[in-house]
C-alpha positions as a printed NumPy array, in Angstrom:
array([[ 17.926,  -7.426,  -5.662],
       [ 16.016,  -4.805,  -7.521],
       [ 16.083,  -1.66 ,  -5.718],
       [ 13.288,   0.189,  -8.468],
       [ 11.372,  -1.421, -11.189],
       [  8.901,   1.128, -13.124],
       [  7.791,  -2.151, -15.284],
       [  6.068,  -3.34 , -12.357],
       [  3.482,  -0.828, -12.229],
       [  2.979,  -0.217, -15.976],
       [ -0.733,  -1.044, -16.22 ],
       [ -1.065,  -1.547, -12.6  ],
       [ -3.907,   1.226, -13.234],
       [ -6.009,  -1.677, -14.848],
       [ -5.854,  -4.23 , -12.245],
       [ -8.894,  -3.249, -10.146],
       [-10.984,  -2.828, -13.098],
       [-10.196,  -6.128, -14.539],
       [-11.091,  -7.668, -10.759],
       [-14.414,  -5.818, -10.728],
       [-14.938,  -7.24 , -13.945],
       [-14.089, -10.894, -13.486],
       [-14.658, -11.436,  -9.83 ],
       [-16.889, -11.025,  -7.076],
       [-15.281,  -8.817,  -4.897],
       [-16.15 ,  -9.772,  -0.977],
       [-14.124,  -6.782,   0.347],
       [-11.707,  -3.868,  -0.804],
       [ -9.557,  -1.569,   1.536],
       [ -6.371,   0.376,   1.093],
       [ -3.565,  -0.679,   3.133],
       [ -1.278,   2.535,   2.602],
       [  1.889,   3.075,   0.863],
       [  1.62 ,   6.689,  -0.167],
       [  3.71 ,   7.854,   2.133],
       [  5.556,   5.164,   3.697],
       [  7.04 ,   4.096,   0.366],
       [  8.895,   7.307,   0.722],
       [ 10.397,   6.619,   4.117],
       [ 10.552,   2.808,   3.811],
       [ 13.019,   3.154,   1.087],
       [ 16.147,   1.472,   1.85 ],
       [ 18.47 ,   4.786,   1.459],
       [ 16.851,   5.943,   4.355],
       [ 15.237,   3.212,   6.401],
       [ 18.395,   1.218,   6.315],
       [ 19.846,   3.736,   8.962],
       [ 17.06 ,   3.187,  11.232],
       [ 18.104,   1.394,  14.365],
       [ 15.708,  -1.097,  15.972],
       [ 16.671,  -0.477,  19.456],
       [ 16.24 ,   3.196,  18.823],
       [ 12.835,   4.284,  20.513],
       [ 13.103,   7.508,  18.711],
       [ 13.204,   5.29 ,  15.187],
       [ 10.442,   3.22 ,  16.221],
       [  8.52 ,   5.953,  17.562],
       [  8.978,   7.741,  14.101],
       [  7.957,   4.695,  12.163],
       [  4.564,   3.87 ,  14.249],
       [  3.887,   7.85 ,  13.964],
       [  4.019,   7.493,  10.329],
       [  2.199,   4.623,  10.133],
       [ -0.602,   5.922,  12.104],
       [ -1.002,   9.693,  10.362],
       [ -1.18 ,   7.627,   6.807],
       [ -3.969,   5.193,   8.099],
       [ -5.739,   8.369,   9.411],
       [ -5.093,  10.246,   6.278],
       [ -6.513,   7.543,   3.928],
       [ -9.467,   6.965,   6.451],
       [-10.86 ,  10.492,   6.328],
       [ -9.817,  10.52 ,   2.39 ],
       [ -7.348,  13.313,   2.208],
       [ -4.827,  10.842,   0.667],
       [ -5.387,   7.55 ,  -1.195],
       [ -3.553,   4.597,  -0.559],
       [ -1.102,   3.244,  -2.824],
       [ -1.727,  -0.497,  -2.072],
       [ -4.959,  -1.993,  -1.77 ],
       [ -5.832,  -5.686,  -0.525],
       [ -8.844,  -7.251,  -2.147],
       [-10.658, -10.448,  -1.803],
       [-12.685, -11.707,  -4.382],
       [-14.072, -15.092,  -5.885],
       [-14.534, -15.965,  -9.35 ],
       [-17.7  , -15.017, -10.669],
       [-20.144, -18.051, -11.646],
       [-21.18 , -17.485, -15.117],
       [-24.472, -16.115, -15.794]])
C-alpha cells in the first residue's frame, strides 16, 4: 500500500475543466476530504477503536462539521462527485 502518492494530484486542477468542456454535467457536489484527510490518516485513525463511543463520536462530529463548513462555503471540499453524460456533437 502506498501511504502517500503526490503524483496522484499533479494535474488534478485540470480535471473539472476537462469534464466541463467535454461532458454535460448533470450533478456536481463537494463531498469533503478537506479536514477529514488530516484525521483519517493511517498514523492517526489506526489508533481509533470501533467499539469506542468517544472515537466514533469524534469521527461523526468531524464529518458533520466538515459538511457544515462546506455547505456555508467556509471551506471547499477536496473531493467532488460529478455525474455527467458525454456531450453530443453539435
